[in-house]
DOGUMAR-801008 format. One record per residue: x, y, z of N, C-alpha, C, CB in turn; residue in three letters. Coordinates in nm, 4 decimals, padded with zeros to 6 digits. Glycine has a CB too. Layout:
BEGIN
+----------+----------+----------+----------+----------+----------+----------+----------+----------+----------+----------+----------+--------+
|      n.x |      n.y |      n.z |     ca.x |     ca.y |     ca.z |      c.x |      c.y |      c.z |     cb.x |     cb.y |     cb.z | residu |
+----------+----------+----------+----------+----------+----------+----------+----------+----------+----------+----------+----------+--------+
|        X |        Y |        Z |        X |        Y |        Z |        X |        Y |        Z |        X |        Y |        Z |    ala |
...
+----------+----------+----------+----------+----------+----------+----------+----------+----------+----------+----------+----------+--------+
END
This chain:
BEGIN
+----------+----------+----------+----------+----------+----------+----------+----------+----------+----------+----------+----------+--------+
|      n.x |      n.y |      n.z |     ca.x |     ca.y |     ca.z |      c.x |      c.y |      c.z |     cb.x |     cb.y |     cb.z | residu |
+----------+----------+----------+----------+----------+----------+----------+----------+----------+----------+----------+----------+--------+
|  01.6186 | -01.2211 | -01.2307 |  01.6892 | -01.0945 | -01.2444 |  01.8254 | -01.1148 | -01.3098 |  01.7056 | -01.0276 | -01.1080 |    met |
|  01.8873 | -01.2309 | -01.2836 |  02.0157 | -01.2599 | -01.3477 |  02.0007 | -01.2696 | -01.4987 |  02.0748 | -01.3897 | -01.2926 |    asn |
|  01.8857 | -01.3235 | -01.5468 |  01.8602 | -01.3319 | -01.6912 |  01.8542 | -01.1920 | -01.7528 |  01.7281 | -01.4082 | -01.7187 |    asp |
|  01.7937 | -01.0993 | -01.6802 |  01.7814 | -00.9613 | -01.7269 |  01.9193 | -00.9006 | -01.7515 |  01.7031 | -00.8765 | -01.6248 |    phe |
|  02.0067 | -00.9099 | -01.6525 |  02.1403 | -00.8522 | -01.6657 |  02.2266 | -00.9289 | -01.7659 |  02.2092 | -00.8493 | -01.5302 |    phe |
|  02.2058 | -01.0590 | -01.7763 |  02.2785 | -01.1389 | -01.8751 |  02.2395 | -01.0957 | -02.0167 |  02.2501 | -01.2900 | -01.8548 |    ala |
|  02.1115 | -01.0668 | -02.0367 |  02.0648 | -01.0216 | -02.1674 |  02.1246 | -00.8866 | -02.2030 |  01.9125 | -01.0136 | -02.1699 |    ser |
|  02.1255 | -00.7959 | -02.1080 |  02.1833 | -00.6634 | -02.1336 |  02.3324 | -00.6758 | -02.1645 |  02.1613 | -00.5697 | -02.0122 |    ile |
|  02.4011 | -00.7615 | -02.0910 |  02.5443 | -00.7807 | -02.1161 |  02.5681 | -00.8415 | -02.2541 |  02.6062 | -00.8704 | -02.0078 |    lys |
|  02.4873 | -00.9397 | -02.2903 |  02.5001 | -01.0070 | -02.4192 |  02.4766 | -00.9117 | -02.5363 |  02.4025 | -01.1232 | -02.4270 |    lys |
|  02.3806 | -00.8201 | -02.5217 |  02.3404 | -00.7285 | -02.6287 |  02.3949 | -00.5870 | -02.6095 |  02.1896 | -00.7235 | -02.6375 |    asn |
|  02.4896 | -00.5696 | -02.5181 |  02.5366 | -00.4368 | -02.4763 |  02.5750 | -00.3460 | -02.5933 |  02.6552 | -00.4518 | -02.3843 |    arg |
|  02.6598 | -00.3936 | -02.6830 |  02.7042 | -00.3108 | -02.7946 |  02.5882 | -00.2787 | -02.8884 |  02.8166 | -00.3809 | -02.8716 |    leu |
|  02.5061 | -00.3776 | -02.9179 |  02.3899 | -00.3540 | -03.0029 |  02.2940 | -00.2534 | -02.9421 |  02.3176 | -00.4838 | -03.0291 |    gly |
|  02.2727 | -00.2622 | -02.8101 |  02.1842 | -00.1686 | -02.7407 |  02.2407 | -00.0268 | -02.7500 |  02.1657 | -00.2102 | -02.5923 |    ile |
|  02.3694 | -00.0117 | -02.7239 |  02.4323 |  00.1209 | -02.7301 |  02.4211 |  00.1795 | -02.8708 |  02.5807 |  00.1127 | -02.6877 |    ala |
|  02.4497 |  00.0992 | -02.9717 |  02.4407 |  00.1478 | -03.1093 |  02.2975 |  00.1834 | -03.1470 |  02.4950 |  00.0432 | -03.2058 |    leu |
|  02.2010 |  00.1050 | -03.0993 |  02.0611 |  00.1328 | -03.1312 |  02.0132 |  00.2616 | -03.0644 |  01.9729 |  00.0155 | -03.0882 |    met |
|  02.0587 |  00.2883 | -02.9433 |  02.0219 |  00.4131 | -02.8760 |  02.0810 |  00.5320 | -02.9519 |  02.0709 |  00.4128 | -02.7282 |    val |
|  02.2054 |  00.5196 | -02.9974 |  02.2670 |  00.6266 | -03.0765 |  02.1928 |  00.6439 | -03.2092 |  02.4170 |  00.5962 | -03.1021 |    ile |
|  02.1529 |  00.5333 | -03.2712 |  02.0758 |  00.5402 | -03.3960 |  01.9427 |  00.6110 | -03.3725 |  02.0516 |  00.3985 | -03.4530 |    ala |
|  01.8780 |  00.5820 | -03.2607 |  01.7516 |  00.6484 | -03.2266 |  01.7726 |  00.7980 | -03.2065 |  01.6904 |  00.5862 | -03.0998 |    ser |
|  01.8833 |  00.8329 | -03.1436 |  01.9166 |  00.9735 | -03.1228 |  01.9351 |  01.0437 | -03.2573 |  02.0443 |  00.9871 | -03.0367 |    leu |
|  02.0082 |  00.9814 | -03.3475 |  02.0332 |  01.0433 | -03.4780 |  01.9054 |  01.0566 | -03.5599 |  02.1358 |  00.9620 | -03.5560 |    gln |
|  01.8197 |  00.9560 | -03.5592 |  01.6959 |  00.9669 | -03.6369 |  01.6037 |  01.0730 | -03.5771 |  01.6237 |  00.8308 | -03.6429 |    thr |
|  01.6003 |  01.0830 | -03.4446 |  01.5179 |  01.1869 | -03.3812 |  01.5717 |  01.3259 | -03.4147 |  01.5136 |  01.1671 | -03.2278 |    ala |
|  01.7039 |  01.3419 | -03.4145 |  01.7634 |  01.4697 | -03.4539 |  01.7306 |  01.5012 | -03.6002 |  01.9167 |  01.4671 | -03.4324 |    leu |
|  01.7404 |  01.4001 | -03.6850 |  01.7066 |  01.4197 | -03.8262 |  01.5638 |  01.4678 | -03.8435 |  01.7271 |  01.2908 | -03.9038 |    gly |
|  01.4725 |  01.4065 | -03.7705 |  01.3319 |  01.4463 | -03.7796 |  01.3106 |  01.5883 | -03.7268 |  01.2438 |  01.3478 | -03.7019 |    gln |
|  01.3853 |  01.6258 | -03.6219 |  01.3735 |  01.7615 | -03.5698 |  01.4205 |  01.8626 | -03.6753 |  01.4557 |  01.7770 | -03.4389 |    met |
|  01.5293 |  01.8318 | -03.7444 |  01.5769 |  01.9219 | -03.8494 |  01.4770 |  01.9307 | -03.9643 |  01.7129 |  01.8753 | -03.9020 |    phe |
|  01.4083 |  01.8184 | -03.9955 |  01.3033 |  01.8253 | -04.0969 |  01.1952 |  01.9231 | -04.0533 |  01.2425 |  01.6859 | -04.1226 |    trp |
|  01.1577 |  01.9168 | -03.9266 |  01.0560 |  02.0081 | -03.8728 |  01.1040 |  02.1524 | -03.8843 |  01.0237 |  01.9738 | -03.7250 |    lys |
|  01.2322 |  02.1735 | -03.8541 |  01.2879 |  02.3093 | -03.8595 |  01.2970 |  02.3623 | -04.0028 |  01.4265 |  02.3115 | -03.7951 |    met |
|  01.2947 |  02.2739 | -04.1022 |  01.3025 |  02.3192 | -04.2413 |  01.1716 |  02.3816 | -04.2894 |  01.3399 |  02.2030 | -04.3316 |    ser |
|  01.0634 |  02.3617 | -04.2149 |  00.9315 |  02.4138 | -04.2520 |  00.8873 |  02.3674 | -04.3907 |  00.9327 |  02.5655 | -04.2472 |    asn |
|  00.9318 |  02.2476 | -04.4288 |  00.8913 |  02.1929 | -04.5579 |  00.9575 |  02.2597 | -04.6769 |  00.7443 |  02.2036 | -04.5723 |    gly |
|  01.0601 |  02.3388 | -04.6509 |  01.1309 |  02.4072 | -04.7585 |  01.2624 |  02.3365 | -04.7884 |  01.1563 |  02.5545 | -04.7219 |    glu |
|  01.3126 |  02.3588 | -04.9079 |  01.4392 |  02.3017 | -04.9499 |  01.5509 |  02.3928 | -04.8983 |  01.4455 |  02.2855 | -05.1060 |    leu |
|  01.6070 |  02.3563 | -04.7821 |  01.7114 |  02.4389 | -04.7217 |  01.8109 |  02.3508 | -04.6470 |  01.6499 |  02.5439 | -04.6263 |    asn |
|  01.9053 |  02.4138 | -04.5790 |  02.0103 |  02.3403 | -04.5088 |  01.9535 |  02.2484 | -04.4004 |  02.1094 |  02.4379 | -04.4469 |    leu |
|  01.8505 |  02.2941 | -04.3293 |  01.7900 |  02.2109 | -04.2256 |  01.7398 |  02.0781 | -04.2827 |  01.6749 |  02.2858 | -04.1582 |    tyr |
|  01.6777 |  02.0854 | -04.3994 |  01.6253 |  01.9649 | -04.4629 |  01.7389 |  01.8679 | -04.4958 |  01.5470 |  02.0009 | -04.5904 |    leu |
|  01.8472 |  01.9194 | -04.5520 |  01.9595 |  01.8328 | -04.5893 |  02.0311 |  01.7755 | -04.4676 |  02.0585 |  01.9097 | -04.6749 |    phe |
|  02.0476 |  01.8562 | -04.3632 |  02.1080 |  01.8059 | -04.2390 |  02.0185 |  01.6979 | -04.1797 |  02.1298 |  01.9214 | -04.1362 |    val |
|  01.8875 |  01.7189 | -04.1851 |  01.7933 |  01.6189 | -04.1360 |  01.8065 |  01.4872 | -04.2100 |  01.6517 |  01.6701 | -04.1482 |    gly |
|  01.8171 |  01.4942 | -04.3429 |  01.8349 |  01.3715 | -04.4212 |  01.9670 |  01.3028 | -04.3876 |  01.8290 |  01.4027 | -04.5713 |    phe |
|  02.0724 |  01.3807 | -04.3702 |  02.2023 |  01.3236 | -04.3366 |  02.1969 |  01.2505 | -04.2020 |  02.3096 |  01.4338 | -04.3332 |    leu |
|  02.1430 |  01.3170 | -04.0995 |  02.1344 |  01.2557 | -03.9668 |  02.0448 |  01.1326 | -03.9665 |  02.0828 |  01.3567 | -03.8657 |    leu |
|  01.9315 |  01.1436 | -04.0342 |  01.8393 |  01.0305 | -04.0383 |  01.9039 |  00.9115 | -04.1106 |  01.7071 |  01.0709 | -04.1080 |    tyr |
|  01.9740 |  00.9400 | -04.2191 |  02.0416 |  00.8339 | -04.2945 |  02.1507 |  00.7675 | -04.2115 |  02.1015 |  00.8901 | -04.4235 |    ser |
|  02.2292 |  00.8486 | -04.1411 |  02.3329 |  00.7932 | -04.0541 |  02.2712 |  00.7056 | -03.9451 |  02.4160 |  00.9064 | -03.9908 |    leu |
|  02.1586 |  00.7499 | -03.8908 |  02.0885 |  00.6703 | -03.7905 |  02.0403 |  00.5378 | -03.8471 |  01.9710 |  00.7479 | -03.7348 |    gly |
|  01.9890 |  00.5408 | -03.9705 |  01.9413 |  00.4166 | -04.0333 |  02.0567 |  00.3200 | -04.0573 |  01.8697 |  00.4472 | -04.1664 |    ala |
|  02.1697 |  00.3722 | -04.1034 |  02.2861 |  00.2861 | -04.1261 |  02.3353 |  00.2282 | -03.9937 |  02.3995 |  00.3648 | -04.1960 |    val |
|  02.3404 |  00.3113 | -03.8908 |  02.3841 |  00.2630 | -03.7598 |  02.2887 |  00.1579 | -03.7040 |  02.3960 |  00.3795 | -03.6618 |    leu |
|  02.1603 |  00.1743 | -03.7326 |  02.0622 |  00.0751 | -03.6894 |  02.0926 | -00.0592 | -03.7550 |  01.9184 |  00.1211 | -03.7238 |    met |
|  02.1213 | -00.0576 | -03.8829 |  02.1539 | -00.1807 | -03.9547 |  02.2788 | -00.2459 | -03.8952 |  02.1748 | -00.1519 | -04.1048 |    ile |
|  02.3791 | -00.1646 | -03.8664 |  02.5032 | -00.2166 | -03.8076 |  02.4760 | -00.2758 | -03.6698 |  02.6100 | -00.1051 | -03.7977 |    val |
|  02.3906 | -00.2103 | -03.5933 |  02.3649 | -00.2568 | -03.4564 |  02.3071 | -00.3977 | -03.4526 |  02.2702 | -00.1614 | -03.3861 |    ser |
|  02.2344 | -00.4365 | -03.5570 |  02.1747 | -00.5700 | -03.5594 |  02.2802 | -00.6810 | -03.5636 |  02.0820 | -00.5829 | -03.6792 |    phe |
|  02.4028 | -00.6475 | -03.5984 |  02.5103 | -00.7472 | -03.5964 |  02.5546 | -00.7788 | -03.4535 |  02.6300 | -00.6978 | -03.6785 |    arg |
|  02.5164 | -00.6933 | -03.3589 |  02.5676 | -00.7046 | -03.2224 |  02.4602 | -00.7316 | -03.1185 |  02.6402 | -00.5800 | -03.1859 |    phe |
|  02.3519 | -00.7934 | -03.1601 |  02.2478 | -00.8263 | -03.0635 |  02.1291 | -00.8917 | -03.1309 |  02.2032 | -00.7020 | -02.9891 |    gly |
|  02.0333 | -00.9290 | -03.0519 |  01.9134 | -00.9972 | -03.0999 |  01.8129 | -00.8969 | -03.1567 |  01.8490 | -01.0787 | -02.9864 |    ser |
|  01.7545 | -00.9300 | -03.2684 |  01.6540 | -00.8450 | -03.3313 |  01.5391 | -00.8152 | -03.2356 |  01.6008 | -00.9110 | -03.4581 |    leu |
|  01.4954 | -00.9178 | -03.1616 |  01.3810 | -00.9017 | -03.0717 |  01.4106 | -00.8067 | -02.9557 |  01.3388 | -01.0367 | -03.0173 |    ser |
|  01.5367 | -00.7866 | -02.9255 |  01.5759 | -00.6928 | -02.8205 |  01.6022 | -00.5548 | -02.8807 |  01.7013 | -00.7439 | -02.7454 |    val |
|  01.6746 | -00.5508 | -02.9911 |  01.7213 | -00.4234 | -03.0452 |  01.6144 | -00.3429 | -03.1174 |  01.8338 | -00.4479 | -03.1381 |    leu |
|  01.5353 | -00.4060 | -03.2010 |  01.4393 | -00.3289 | -03.2807 |  01.3404 | -00.2490 | -03.1957 |  01.3629 | -00.4217 | -03.3718 |    his |
|  01.2825 | -00.3066 | -03.0912 |  01.1915 | -00.2267 | -03.0089 |  01.2587 | -00.1054 | -02.9425 |  01.1306 | -00.3142 | -02.9025 |    pro |
|  01.3900 | -00.1077 | -02.9305 |  01.4597 |  00.0055 | -02.8687 |  01.4568 |  00.1302 | -02.9554 |  01.6028 | -00.0318 | -02.8393 |    leu |
|  01.4164 |  00.1174 | -03.0805 |  01.3997 |  00.2371 | -03.1638 |  01.2954 |  00.3316 | -03.1047 |  01.3596 |  00.1975 | -03.3066 |    leu |
|  01.2084 |  00.2785 | -03.0186 |  01.1070 |  00.3635 | -02.9550 |  01.1697 |  00.4699 | -02.8655 |  01.0107 |  00.2781 | -02.8734 |    ser |
|  01.2960 |  00.4524 | -02.8296 |  01.3661 |  00.5543 | -02.7506 |  01.3729 |  00.6853 | -02.8295 |  01.5094 |  00.5060 | -02.7126 |    ile |
|  01.3635 |  00.6765 | -02.9617 |  01.3603 |  00.7971 | -03.0446 |  01.2463 |  00.8905 | -03.0059 |  01.3479 |  00.7593 | -03.1911 |    gly |
|  01.1339 |  00.8337 | -02.9608 |  01.0215 |  00.9161 | -02.9168 |  01.0590 |  00.9974 | -02.7924 |  00.8985 |  00.8278 | -02.8877 |    tyr |
|  01.1386 |  00.9388 | -02.7065 |  01.1833 |  01.0077 | -02.5855 |  01.2744 |  01.1248 | -02.6247 |  01.2577 |  00.9090 | -02.4894 |    val |
|  01.3699 |  01.0963 | -02.7130 |  01.4579 |  01.2030 | -02.7605 |  01.3778 |  01.3136 | -02.8285 |  01.5630 |  01.1466 | -02.8572 |    phe |
|  01.2813 |  01.2766 | -02.9113 |  01.1999 |  01.3751 | -02.9829 |  01.1230 |  01.4647 | -02.8859 |  01.1022 |  01.3045 | -03.0776 |    ala |
|  01.0736 |  01.4072 | -02.7775 |  01.0018 |  01.4865 | -02.6781 |  01.0931 |  01.5925 | -02.6182 |  00.9454 |  01.3963 | -02.5674 |    leu |
|  01.2149 |  01.5513 | -02.5814 |  01.3084 |  01.6468 | -02.5230 |  01.3530 |  01.7521 | -02.6242 |  01.4296 |  01.5738 | -02.4675 |    phe |
|  01.3819 |  01.7107 | -02.7475 |  01.4217 |  01.8078 | -02.8494 |  01.3097 |  01.9074 | -02.8763 |  01.4608 |  01.7363 | -02.9792 |    phe |
|  01.1869 |  01.8567 | -02.8831 |  01.0731 |  01.9445 | -02.9056 |  01.0585 |  02.0473 | -02.7951 |  00.9463 |  01.8637 | -02.9173 |    gly |
|  01.0757 |  02.0032 | -02.6720 |  01.0597 |  02.0945 | -02.5579 |  01.1773 |  02.1917 | -02.5464 |  01.0456 |  02.0146 | -02.4277 |    ala |
|  01.2992 |  02.1402 | -02.5584 |  01.4171 |  02.2228 | -02.5330 |  01.4523 |  02.3123 | -02.6524 |  01.5358 |  02.1340 | -02.4985 |    ile |
|  01.4513 |  02.2562 | -02.7711 |  01.4965 |  02.3322 | -02.8878 |  01.3820 |  02.4041 | -02.9579 |  01.5663 |  02.2401 | -02.9858 |    ile |
|  01.2684 |  02.3366 | -02.9724 |  01.1562 |  02.3955 | -03.0452 |  01.0551 |  02.4652 | -02.9546 |  01.0865 |  02.2890 | -03.1248 |    leu |
|  01.0805 |  02.4640 | -02.8236 |  00.9947 |  02.5307 | -02.7256 |  00.8507 |  02.4782 | -02.7266 |  00.9944 |  02.6797 | -02.7515 |    gln |
|  00.8344 |  02.3488 | -02.7528 |  00.7018 |  02.2879 | -02.7482 |  00.6653 |  02.2576 | -02.6027 |  00.6971 |  02.1582 | -02.8345 |    glu |
|  00.5373 |  02.2520 | -02.5754 |  00.4867 |  02.2279 | -02.4409 |  00.4794 |  02.0770 | -02.4147 |  00.3472 |  02.2938 | -02.4221 |    ile |
|  00.5308 |  02.0340 | -02.2992 |  00.5195 |  01.8945 | -02.2569 |  00.3994 |  01.8843 | -02.1636 |  00.6513 |  01.8444 | -02.1863 |    ile |
|  00.3063 |  01.7967 | -02.1985 |  00.1865 |  01.7776 | -02.1164 |  00.2053 |  01.6588 | -02.0227 |  00.0620 |  01.7565 | -02.2054 |    thr |
|  00.1143 |  01.6452 | -01.9303 |  00.1158 |  01.5307 | -01.8394 |  00.1050 |  01.4004 | -01.9180 |  00.0010 |  01.5412 | -01.7368 |    thr |
|  00.0232 |  01.3994 | -02.0208 |  00.0104 |  01.2800 | -02.1055 |  00.1433 |  01.2453 | -02.1720 | -00.0978 |  01.3015 | -02.2128 |    ser |
|  00.2178 |  01.3474 | -02.2163 |  00.3501 |  01.3237 | -02.2752 |  00.4432 |  01.2576 | -02.1753 |  00.4114 |  01.4550 | -02.3247 |    asn |
|  00.4413 |  01.3062 | -02.0525 |  00.5300 |  01.2521 | -01.9485 |  00.4924 |  01.1078 | -01.9160 |  00.5234 |  01.3389 | -01.8205 |    val |
|  00.3629 |  01.0808 | -01.9029 |  00.3173 |  00.9454 | -01.8712 |  00.3521 |  00.8499 | -01.9854 |  00.1648 |  00.9439 | -01.8443 |    ile |
|  00.3224 |  00.8888 | -02.1083 |  00.3526 |  00.8049 | -02.2235 |  00.5014 |  00.7785 | -02.2383 |  00.2998 |  00.8687 | -02.3489 |    gly |
|  00.5817 |  00.8824 | -02.2178 |  00.7271 |  00.8685 | -02.2274 |  00.7797 |  00.7778 | -02.1174 |  00.7951 |  01.0058 | -02.2196 |    thr |
|  00.7216 |  00.7852 | -02.0001 |  00.7618 |  00.6961 | -01.8910 |  00.7366 |  00.5498 | -01.9273 |  00.6865 |  00.7320 | -01.7621 |    ser |
|  00.6216 |  00.5239 | -01.9897 |  00.5921 |  00.3872 | -02.0340 |  00.6913 |  00.3400 | -02.1401 |  00.4493 |  00.3789 | -02.0890 |    phe |
|  00.7288 |  00.4294 | -02.2306 |  00.8272 |  00.3932 | -02.3339 |  00.9602 |  00.3565 | -02.2700 |  00.8466 |  00.5092 | -02.4341 |    ile |
|  01.0052 |  00.4362 | -02.1748 |  01.1339 |  00.4115 | -02.1091 |  01.1294 |  00.2784 | -02.0328 |  01.1694 |  00.5283 | -02.0127 |    ile |
|  01.0225 |  00.2556 | -01.9592 |  01.0094 |  00.1302 | -01.8830 |  01.0041 |  00.0113 | -01.9786 |  00.8821 |  00.1328 | -01.7932 |    ile |
|  00.9250 |  00.0238 | -02.0848 |  00.9147 | -00.0855 | -02.1818 |  01.0476 | -00.1157 | -02.2494 |  00.8111 | -00.0522 | -02.2868 |    gly |
|  01.1196 | -00.0111 | -02.2878 |  01.2491 | -00.0294 | -02.3535 |  01.3477 | -00.0971 | -02.2598 |  01.3054 |  00.1055 | -02.4009 |    ala |
|  01.3458 | -00.0591 | -02.1330 |  01.4354 | -00.1229 | -02.0350 |  01.3996 | -00.2697 | -02.0174 |  01.4285 | -00.0502 | -01.8989 |    ala |
|  01.2721 | -00.3012 | -02.0095 |  01.2304 | -00.4401 | -01.9934 |  01.2631 | -00.5234 | -02.1162 |  01.0817 | -00.4470 | -01.9645 |    leu |
|  01.2440 | -00.4667 | -02.2343 |  01.2757 | -00.5390 | -02.3577 |  01.4262 | -00.5604 | -02.3691 |  01.2228 | -00.4624 | -02.4810 |    ile |
|  01.5044 | -00.4600 | -02.3317 |  01.6498 | -00.4723 | -02.3379 |  01.7029 | -00.5878 | -02.2548 |  01.7138 | -00.3445 | -02.2924 |    gly |
|  01.6309 | -00.6246 | -02.1536 |  01.6732 | -00.7369 | -02.0699 |  01.5943 | -00.8630 | -02.0961 |  01.6612 | -00.7005 | -01.9256 |    gly |
|  01.5265 | -00.8686 | -02.2118 |  01.4363 | -00.9802 | -02.2383 |  01.4922 | -01.0957 | -02.3172 |  01.3214 | -00.9310 | -02.3077 |    gly |
|  01.6191 | -01.0935 | -02.3497 |  01.6785 | -01.2001 | -02.4310 |  01.7636 | -01.2885 | -02.3405 |  01.7642 | -01.1413 | -02.5485 |    asp |
|  01.7201 | -01.4097 | -02.3167 |  01.7992 | -01.4970 | -02.2280 |  01.8228 | -01.6314 | -02.2878 |  01.7314 | -01.5138 | -02.0955 |    his |
+----------+----------+----------+----------+----------+----------+----------+----------+----------+----------+----------+----------+--------+
END
């Protein structure tokens, strides 16, 4: 268990930046969805957010191990589920909840996997 917390401490800044990058890319994708495939402000905001997330992801790799940080991009799926439900009024199914729970557990375990 000490290895787990040591890994999180070692990669702390990289983990935080990667979670923010995942948030930005998920927001970007939501704005793409809101654009309905049309050339409008939603599409451009989506590209801006997604691009910022990609740049932040690249920066985050300077502050942690690739094997720990890259899998944390899966947190974007968790953000997308919440954005879909809260903003786009999409229905969350039991399968969505179970799958999202596995993503969260896996991301937490991977975040503590570098020792």
